[in-house]
C-alpha positions in Angstrom: 0.0 -0.1 0.2 2.6 2.5 1.3 3.0 6.0 2.7 0.2 7.4 -0.1 -2.3 5.3 0.1 -4.7 7.7 2.1 -3.9 10.7 -0.3 -5.8 12.2 -3.1 -4.0 14.2 -5.9 -5.1 16.2 -8.8 -2.5 16.5 -11.6 -1.9 20.0 -11.0 -3.3 21.0 -7.7 -1.7 19.5 -5.7 0.3 17.2 -8.0 1.6 13.7 -6.8 5.0 13.1 -5.9 7.2 12.2 -8.7 7.8 8.8 -7.2 4.3 7.7 -7.6 3.1 9.5 -10.9 3.3 6.3 -12.9 1.0 4.4 -10.4 -1.9 6.4 -10.7 -4.9 6.1 -12.7 -7.6 8.6 -13.8 -11.0 7.6 -13.9 -12.9 7.8 -17.4 -15.3 10.1 -16.4 -13.1 12.2 -14.6 -13.2 15.0 -17.9 -14.1 18.4 -18.3 -17.0 17.6 -20.6 -18.3 15.1 -17.9 -17.9 17.6 -15.2 -19.8 20.4 -17.0 -22.6 17.6 -17.4 -22.9 16.9 -13.8 -23.0 20.4 -13.0 -25.5 20.9 -15.4 -27.9 18.0 -14.0 -27.0 19.3 -10.7 -28.4 22.7 -11.4 -31.5 21.2 -13.2 -32.3 19.5 -9.9 -31.7 22.3 -7.6 -34.0 24.5 -9.8 -36.7 22.0 -9.5 -36.3 21.8 -5.8 -36.3 25.2 -5.4 -39.3 26.2 -7.7 -41.5 23.5 -5.6 -40.5 24.7 -2.1 -39.8 28.5 -3.2 -42.4 29.7 -0.6 -40.7 27.4 2.3 -37.3 28.1 1.8 -35.1 30.6 3.9 -32.0 32.1 2.8 -29.2 31.9 5.3 -25.6 34.0 5.2 -23.5 31.2 5.7 -20.5 33.6 5.6 -20.4 34.4 9.3 -19.3 32.6 12.5 -20.7 29.0 12.9 -22.5 30.0 16.2 -24.2 32.9 14.4 -25.6 30.9 11.5 -26.5 27.8 13.6 -28.3 30.5 15.8 -30.4 31.8 12.7 -31.1 28.4 11.9 -32.5 27.5 15.2 -34.7 30.8 15.2 -36.1 29.6 11.7 -36.9 26.3 13.1 -38.4 27.5 16.2 -40.8 29.8 14.1 -42.1 26.9 12.5 
């Protein structure tokens, strides 16, 4: 197995160590085209859910301290 067994590498960010590059494999569906398609499907699914539950959804600013975000979530749940 070796010392790199628990690591995940990207060919650019972060690149694998030179001594294991030849042993690495890449998934057949790991292409930009496939990733773009998965993202398109994801957005389609999200849009469908948002459309159905828009009147029940709440927007929360997650770019704050986790205690603030949690407190806001608890407040929304308490109001239900």
